[in-house]
KOLLO-217654 format. One record per atom (N, C-alpha, C): residue in three letters; x, y, z negated; atom name. Coordinates in pm, 1 decimal, padded with zeros to 6 digits. Each point is the difference from the previous one (the first is absolute). Example, Ala and Ser with C-alpha at 12.3 -4.5 7.8 and 13.67 -1.06 7.14 Angstrom:
2
(site "ala",(01319.0,-00569.0,-00780.0),"N")
(site "ala",(-00089.0,00119.0,00000.0),"CA")
(site "ala",(00090.0,00120.0,00000.0),"C")
(site "ser",(-00035.0,00105.0,00072.0),"N")
(site "ser",(00082.0,00119.0,-00006.0),"CA")
(site "ser",(-00077.0,00109.0,-00073.0),"C")
//
This chain:
104
(site "met",(11391.6,20572.9,-19024.6),"N")
(site "met",(00017.7,00059.9,00129.5),"CA")
(site "met",(00098.5,00115.8,-00007.9),"C")
(site "thr",(00092.6,00005.5,00092.4),"N")
(site "thr",(00095.0,00111.0,00001.8),"CA")
(site "thr",(-00025.6,00086.0,00121.8),"C")
(site "thr",(00035.1,00124.9,-00013.8),"N")
(site "thr",(-00017.7,00089.3,00115.0),"CA")
(site "thr",(00134.3,00019.5,00067.4),"C")
(site "ala",(-00003.5,00003.2,00128.1),"N")
(site "ala",(00122.4,00021.0,00077.0),"CA")
(site "ala",(00040.9,00146.2,-00010.0),"C")
(site "thr",(00127.1,00020.6,-00013.4),"N")
(site "thr",(00048.4,00137.4,-00004.0),"CA")
(site "thr",(00041.8,00042.3,00138.9),"C")
(site "lys",(-00027.0,00124.0,00030.0),"N")
(site "lys",(00038.0,00051.7,00130.7),"CA")
(site "lys",(00146.9,00038.5,-00001.4),"C")
(site "lys",(00067.2,-00033.2,00107.3),"N")
(site "lys",(00139.5,00035.8,00013.1),"CA")
(site "lys",(00008.7,00147.2,00037.6),"C")
(site "lys",(00078.8,00076.6,-00075.2),"N")
(site "lys",(00016.3,00141.1,00030.4),"CA")
(site "lys",(00090.4,00014.5,00121.7),"C")
(site "arg",(-00038.7,00092.3,00086.3),"N")
(site "arg",(00077.2,00027.2,00120.1),"CA")
(site "arg",(00111.2,00098.7,-00032.9),"C")
(site "ser",(00118.9,-00030.9,00045.7),"N")
(site "ser",(00113.3,00089.7,-00020.8),"CA")
(site "ser",(-00023.9,00128.7,00077.4),"C")
(site "pro",(00030.4,00116.0,-00059.6),"N")
(site "pro",(-00021.7,00125.3,00071.1),"CA")
(site "pro",(00088.1,00014.4,00123.1),"C")
(site "met",(00103.8,-00077.2,00013.2),"N")
(site "met",(00088.6,00010.3,00114.6),"CA")
(site "met",(-00037.3,-00096.5,00111.6),"C")
(site "lys",(-00094.5,-00089.2,-00024.2),"N")
(site "lys",(-00042.1,-00091.6,00105.3),"CA")
(site "lys",(-00083.6,00073.4,00101.8),"C")
(site "lys",(00006.5,-00044.2,00123.3),"N")
(site "lys",(-00071.4,00061.9,00109.4),"CA")
(site "lys",(-00136.7,-00064.9,00013.8),"C")
(site "ala",(-00102.7,00070.9,-00040.2),"N")
(site "ala",(-00135.9,-00049.5,00015.0),"CA")
(site "ala",(-00056.3,00054.1,00129.7),"C")
(site "lys",(-00070.3,-00078.9,00071.9),"N")
(site "lys",(-00052.5,00041.4,00129.9),"CA")
(site "lys",(-00142.8,00052.1,-00012.6),"C")
(site "thr",(-00030.1,00100.1,00081.0),"N")
(site "thr",(-00138.9,00042.3,00013.4),"CA")
(site "thr",(-00060.8,-00089.3,00106.0),"C")
(site "gly",(-00125.1,00017.2,00026.3),"N")
(site "gly",(-00066.5,-00080.2,00100.6),"CA")
(site "gly",(00056.6,00019.1,00138.7),"C")
(site "lys",(00075.5,00106.2,00022.8),"N")
(site "lys",(00050.5,00029.5,00133.4),"CA")
(site "lys",(00150.7,-00021.0,00012.2),"C")
(site "gly",(00060.2,-00079.3,-00087.4),"N")
(site "gly",(00141.4,-00031.7,00012.4),"CA")
(site "gly",(00095.2,00108.1,-00046.1),"C")
(site "val",(-00046.1,00088.2,-00085.1),"N")
(site "val",(00083.4,00108.1,-00053.0),"CA")
(site "val",(00009.4,-00017.3,-00150.5),"C")
(site "ala",(00119.3,00024.0,-00053.7),"N")
(site "ala",(00020.3,-00014.9,-00143.9),"CA")
(site "ala",(-00088.3,00095.4,-00078.3),"C")
(site "gln",(-00053.5,-00049.2,-00110.0),"N")
(site "gln",(-00080.4,00079.4,-00092.8),"CA")
(site "gln",(00082.0,00015.9,-00127.7),"C")
(site "ala",(00021.6,00123.0,-00040.0),"N")
(site "ala",(00076.2,00025.5,-00122.7),"CA")
(site "ala",(-00081.3,-00042.2,-00121.4),"C")
(site "pro",(00064.2,-00057.1,-00099.1),"N")
(site "pro",(-00069.6,-00027.2,-00126.2),"CA")
(site "pro",(-00046.0,00133.0,-00060.2),"C")
(site "ala",(-00103.4,-00003.5,-00079.8),"N")
(site "ala",(-00058.2,00121.8,-00056.6),"CA")
(site "ala",(00104.5,00086.7,-00069.2),"C")
(site "glu",(00092.1,-00061.3,-00070.2),"N")
(site "glu",(00099.1,00077.0,-00074.5),"CA")
(site "glu",(00108.6,00059.8,00089.7),"C")
(site "ser",(00001.4,-00035.6,00128.3),"N")
(site "ser",(00102.1,00050.4,00091.8),"CA")
(site "ser",(-00058.5,00081.3,00115.2),"C")
(site "cys",(-00124.6,00041.7,-00012.4),"N")
(site "cys",(-00060.5,00082.3,00103.7),"CA")
(site "cys",(00069.7,00135.0,00007.5),"C")
(site "phe",(-00013.5,00064.6,00113.0),"N")
(site "phe",(00063.1,00130.1,00023.5),"CA")
(site "phe",(-00099.5,00109.6,-00033.1),"C")
(site "trp",(00040.0,00089.8,-00086.0),"N")
(site "trp",(-00084.9,00112.4,-00040.2),"CA")
(site "trp",(00044.8,00123.5,00076.3),"C")
(site "val",(-00080.0,00041.7,00097.9),"N")
(site "val",(00032.2,00120.6,00076.4),"CA")
(site "val",(-00022.4,00121.2,-00090.0),"C")
(site "his",(00093.4,00093.9,00005.3),"N")
(site "his",(-00009.7,00123.1,-00079.6),"CA")
(site "his",(-00130.0,00072.0,00033.7),"C")
(site "tyr",(-00086.6,00013.4,-00099.2),"N")
(site "tyr",(-00133.3,00060.5,00017.3),"CA")
(site "tyr",(-00076.1,-00066.4,00114.1),"C")
(site "gly",(00007.6,-00130.4,00007.4),"N")
(site "gly",(-00066.9,-00071.6,00107.0),"CA")
(site "gly",(-00040.7,-00139.3,-00042.8),"C")
(site "pro",(-00024.0,-00085.3,00097.7),"N")
(site "pro",(-00050.0,-00134.9,-00028.4),"CA")
(site "pro",(00107.8,-00093.4,-00053.8),"C")
(site "ile",(-00043.6,-00114.3,-00045.7),"N")
(site "ile",(00087.9,-00108.0,-00043.4),"CA")
(site "ile",(00000.3,-00103.1,00113.0),"C")
(site "leu",(00118.5,-00037.9,00044.4),"N")
(site "leu",(00013.6,-00087.4,00116.5),"CA")
(site "leu",(00048.9,-00138.0,-00039.5),"C")
(site "gly",(-00055.2,-00100.0,00067.3),"N")
(site "gly",(00038.6,-00136.8,-00030.6),"CA")
(site "gly",(00057.8,-00077.5,00116.2),"C")
(site "asn",(-00010.0,00054.6,00122.3),"N")
(site "asn",(00050.8,-00072.6,00116.0),"CA")
(site "asn",(00027.5,00096.7,00115.0),"C")
(site "leu",(00049.3,-00052.0,00110.8),"N")
(site "leu",(00037.2,00084.6,00113.4),"CA")
(site "leu",(-00119.7,00066.0,00067.4),"C")
(site "tyr",(-00114.4,-00065.9,00000.6),"N")
(site "tyr",(-00118.7,00061.9,00058.0),"CA")
(site "tyr",(-00038.8,00125.3,-00077.6),"C")
(site "glu",(00009.3,-00008.8,-00131.3),"N")
(site "glu",(-00031.4,00115.8,-00084.3),"CA")
(site "glu",(00105.7,00108.6,00015.0),"C")
(site "leu",(00127.2,-00038.8,00015.0),"N")
(site "leu",(00105.4,00097.8,00022.8),"CA")
(site "leu",(-00023.1,00073.9,00130.8),"C")
(site "glu",(-00033.7,-00072.2,00103.3),"N")
(site "glu",(-00027.3,00062.3,00129.9),"CA")
(site "glu",(-00113.7,00101.6,-00012.1),"C")
(site "gly",(-00108.6,-00038.8,-00065.0),"N")
(site "gly",(-00113.4,00090.1,-00017.0),"CA")
(site "gly",(00036.2,00123.0,-00080.5),"C")
(site "ala",(00078.5,-00018.3,-00103.8),"N")
(site "ala",(00040.1,00113.5,-00084.2),"CA")
(site "ala",(00090.9,00095.3,00076.5),"C")
(site "leu",(00093.8,-00054.3,00078.0),"N")
(site "leu",(00089.7,00085.4,00077.4),"CA")
(site "leu",(-00076.8,00084.5,00101.2),"C")
(site "lys",(-00109.4,-00052.5,00050.9),"N")
(site "lys",(-00080.5,00074.4,00097.6),"CA")
(site "lys",(-00065.6,00123.6,-00060.2),"C")
(site "val",(-00032.3,-00005.5,-00128.0),"N")
(site "val",(-00077.5,00109.4,-00059.3),"CA")
(site "val",(00073.7,00081.3,-00106.5),"C")
(site "met",(00114.7,-00047.5,-00047.9),"N")
(site "met",(00068.9,00073.8,-00106.5),"CA")
(site "met",(00060.0,00129.0,00054.6),"C")
(site "ser",(00017.3,00094.0,-00089.1),"N")
(site "ser",(00061.0,00127.6,00038.3),"CA")
(site "ser",(00150.4,-00018.8,00019.4),"C")
(site "glu",(00058.9,00095.9,00068.8),"N")
(site "glu",(00145.0,-00003.4,00018.3),"CA")
(site "glu",(00070.0,00011.1,-00135.3),"C")
(site "glu",(-00059.6,00075.5,-00092.1),"N")
(site "glu",(00057.4,00014.4,-00134.2),"CA")
(site "glu",(00000.5,-00133.7,-00074.5),"C")
(site "gln",(-00108.8,-00075.4,00012.9),"N")
(site "gln",(-00004.7,-00132.2,-00063.6),"CA")
(site "gln",(00107.2,-00090.4,00059.6),"C")
(site "tyr",(00013.4,00002.3,00131.3),"N")
(site "tyr",(00100.8,-00083.4,00065.2),"CA")
(site "tyr",(00139.2,00037.1,-00048.9),"C")
(site "leu",(00028.8,00129.9,-00000.9),"N")
(site "leu",(00133.3,00045.3,-00039.5),"CA")
(site "leu",(00029.5,-00022.8,-00147.7),"C")
(site "tyr",(-00102.7,-00009.1,-00081.7),"N")
(site "tyr",(00021.3,-00033.9,-00140.5),"CA")
(site "tyr",(00062.9,-00138.9,-00011.6),"C")
(site "his",(-00042.3,-00090.8,00087.6),"N")
(site "his",(00046.1,-00139.2,-00004.2),"CA")
(site "his",(00116.3,-00029.2,00094.9),"C")
(site "ala",(00013.1,00077.7,00106.8),"N")
(site "ala",(00103.0,-00026.0,00100.8),"CA")
(site "ala",(00070.2,00130.5,00034.0),"C")
(site "asn",(00122.5,00013.1,-00046.5),"N")
(site "asn",(00077.9,00121.0,00024.4),"CA")
(site "asn",(00147.6,-00038.6,00005.2),"C")
(site "glu",(00088.0,00096.9,-00002.1),"N")
(site "glu",(00143.7,-00030.1,00009.9),"CA")
(site "glu",(00052.1,-00079.8,-00119.6),"C")
(site "ala",(-00064.3,00014.6,-00114.0),"N")
(site "ala",(00046.5,-00066.9,-00121.9),"CA")
(site "ala",(-00054.0,-00142.2,-00016.8),"C")
(site "lys",(-00115.7,-00028.7,00057.5),"N")
(site "lys",(-00062.0,-00130.6,-00022.1),"CA")
(site "lys",(-00101.4,-00031.0,00109.1),"C")
(site "asn",(-00039.3,-00125.8,00008.4),"N")
(site "asn",(-00111.1,-00040.3,00085.3),"CA")
(site "asn",(-00074.6,-00111.8,-00073.4),"C")
(site "asp",(-00102.0,00040.8,-00074.3),"N")
(site "asp",(-00077.8,-00094.9,-00078.5),"CA")
(site "asp",(-00074.0,-00100.9,00087.1),"C")
(site "phe",(-00044.1,00042.2,00118.5),"N")
(site "phe",(-00072.2,-00092.0,00089.1),"CA")
(site "phe",(00092.1,-00113.0,00044.8),"C")
(site "ala",(00120.6,00033.7,00039.9),"N")
(site "ala",(00096.0,-00102.2,00043.2),"CA")
(site "ala",(00035.2,-00092.6,-00116.2),"C")
(site "arg",(00022.8,00056.7,-00116.0),"N")
(site "arg",(00035.9,-00082.5,-00117.4),"CA")
(site "arg",(-00113.3,-00095.5,-00034.8),"C")
(site "trp",(-00124.2,00048.5,00002.7),"N")
(site "trp",(-00115.8,-00083.4,-00033.9),"CA")
(site "trp",(-00018.7,-00111.6,00102.8),"C")
(site "thr",(00009.6,00034.0,00128.6),"N")
(site "thr",(-00018.7,-00104.1,00101.1),"CA")
(site "thr",(00109.6,-00105.3,-00007.7),"C")
(site "lys",(00121.1,00040.8,-00036.1),"N")
(site "lys",(00110.3,-00096.4,-00012.4),"CA")
(site "lys",(-00011.2,-00083.1,-00127.2),"C")
(site "asp",(-00015.6,00066.9,-00112.6),"N")
(site "asp",(00005.8,-00068.8,-00129.2),"CA")
(site "asp",(-00127.5,-00075.2,-00036.9),"C")
(site "val",(-00113.9,00055.2,00033.0),"N")
(site "val",(-00127.2,-00061.5,-00040.3),"CA")
(site "val",(-00060.4,-00083.3,00111.6),"C")
(site "leu",(-00007.6,00056.1,00121.0),"N")
(site "leu",(-00064.4,-00072.6,00110.0),"CA")
(site "leu",(00097.5,-00090.2,00076.0),"C")
(site "lys",(00130.0,00010.7,-00032.6),"N")
(site "lys",(00103.8,-00084.3,00061.3),"CA")
(site "lys",(00009.9,00020.6,00150.7),"C")
(site "glu",(-00019.5,00124.4,00043.8),"N")
(site "glu",(00007.7,00037.9,00141.1),"CA")
(site "glu",(00129.6,00077.3,00022.3),"C")
(site "lys",(00111.9,-00070.1,00007.5),"N")
(site "lys",(00130.9,00065.0,00006.3),"CA")
(site "lys",(00022.8,00077.2,00129.6),"C")
(site "ile",(-00038.6,-00055.9,00111.6),"N")
(site "ile",(00019.4,00068.7,00128.2),"CA")
(site "ile",(-00086.8,00125.2,00006.1),"C")
(site "leu",(-00124.2,-00011.3,-00043.5),"N")
(site "leu",(-00088.7,00116.4,-00003.4),"CA")
(site "leu",(00058.1,00107.5,-00091.4),"C")
(site "ala",(00052.5,-00039.1,-00113.2),"N")
(site "ala",(00058.4,00095.9,-00094.2),"CA")
(site "ala",(00115.9,00075.8,00064.9),"C")
(site "gln",(00083.4,-00069.3,00074.8),"N")
(site "gln",(00112.1,00065.7,00068.0),"CA")
(site "gln",(-00051.1,00103.0,00100.4),"C")
(site "lys",(-00106.4,-00033.9,00069.1),"N")
(site "lys",(-00057.4,00094.4,00097.0),"CA")
(site "lys",(-00062.6,00119.7,-00070.4),"C")
(site "leu",(-00066.9,-00024.5,-00111.1),"N")
(site "leu",(-00061.5,00110.0,-00074.4),"CA")
(site "leu",(00105.1,00095.9,-00055.7),"C")
(site "leu",(00117.6,-00049.1,-00031.7),"N")
(site "leu",(00108.2,00086.8,-00047.6),"CA")
(site "leu",(00039.1,00104.3,00104.5),"C")
(site "arg",(-00016.7,-00034.4,00126.3),"N")
(site "arg",(00036.7,00091.8,00108.5),"CA")
(site "arg",(-00111.9,00096.9,00036.7),"C")
(site "ala",(-00121.7,-00025.3,-00047.1),"N")
(site "ala",(-00113.9,00086.6,00034.1),"CA")
(site "ala",(00015.5,00134.6,-00070.2),"C")
(site "lys",(-00010.7,00107.2,00074.3),"N")
(site "lys",(00015.5,00134.1,-00056.1),"CA")
(site "lys",(-00133.5,00069.8,-00023.9),"C")
(site "thr",(-00107.1,-00053.3,00056.5),"N")
(site "thr",(-00133.5,00059.0,-00017.9),"CA")
(site "thr",(-00098.9,-00110.0,-00034.9),"C")
(site "lys",(-00114.1,00039.3,-00053.6),"N")
(site "lys",(-00102.6,-00098.9,-00031.9),"CA")
(site "lys",(-00057.2,-00060.7,00127.2),"C")
(site "glu",(-00002.9,00078.2,00108.2),"N")
(site "glu",(-00048.9,-00052.9,00127.2),"CA")
(site "glu",(00092.0,-00111.4,00050.7),"C")
(site "ala",(00130.4,00022.7,-00011.2),"N")
(site "ala",(00096.3,-00102.5,00041.9),"CA")
(site "ala",(-00013.3,-00124.1,-00087.8),"C")
(site "ala",(-00015.1,00018.9,-00129.8),"N")
(site "ala",(-00016.7,-00113.2,-00091.1),"CA")
(site "ala",(-00128.0,-00076.9,00032.8),"C")
(site "cys",(-00105.2,00071.8,00029.6),"N")
(site "cys",(-00127.5,-00064.0,00033.8),"CA")
(site "cys",(00014.1,-00083.8,00127.6),"C")
(site "lys",(00068.4,00052.5,00100.0),"N")
(site "lys",(00021.6,-00074.8,00124.1),"CA")
(site "lys",(00079.2,-00127.8,-00025.9),"C")
(site "ile",(00097.5,00008.2,-00088.1),"N")
(site "ile",(00082.3,-00116.2,-00032.7),"CA")
(site "ile",(-00084.0,-00108.1,-00067.7),"C")
(site "val",(-00082.6,00040.5,-00095.7),"N")
(site "val",(-00086.1,-00095.7,-00070.1),"CA")
(site "val",(-00103.4,-00057.6,00096.6),"C")
(site "ser",(-00058.9,00085.9,00084.6),"N")
(site "ser",(-00099.1,-00046.0,00098.1),"CA")
(site "ser",(00059.8,-00102.6,00095.5),"C")
(site "ala",(00122.2,00027.3,00045.8),"N")
(site "ala",(00066.5,-00094.4,00089.3),"CA")
(site "ala",(00022.5,-00134.1,-00067.6),"C")
(site "arg",(00038.6,00003.3,-00126.6),"N")
(site "arg",(00018.6,-00124.9,-00075.5),"CA")
(site "arg",(-00130.4,-00078.0,-00011.9),"C")
(site "leu",(-00109.2,00072.2,-00025.9),"N")
(site "leu",(-00129.2,-00067.6,-00015.7),"CA")
(site "leu",(-00049.9,-00060.7,00129.5),"C")
(site "lys",(00042.6,00052.3,00114.8),"N")
(site "lys",(-00039.5,-00057.4,00128.4),"CA")
(site "lys",(00061.9,-00137.3,00021.3),"C")
(site "thr",(00104.8,-00030.9,-00074.8),"N")
(site "thr",(00066.6,-00130.1,00015.0),"CA")
(site "thr",(-00062.0,-00107.2,-00088.4),"C")
(site "val",(-00096.1,00038.1,-00082.3),"N")
(site "val",(-00062.9,-00094.5,-00093.1),"CA")
(site "val",(-00108.4,-00078.0,00071.6),"C")
//
């Protein structure tokens, strides 16, 4: 008797959550500075609602936008990433993510 081997999922493939939103592979989750580890847009929305302005600015400032990069590269949400690049506050970013989730 042989055992079937499980096919490993590529970290760049888009895995869906139960609600039609991509779930990041464990190795590609987003680690908020002094905060939670995020795996999908629902978790990002929740984190943006409660994170401090300092936490937001650590990840999104004039030099970089980690949220936009993660949503584009890991979750394959290119349009959302472009919108997040324009967000200047965590409240604006949260509204953008919330609006995206309403389309799911």
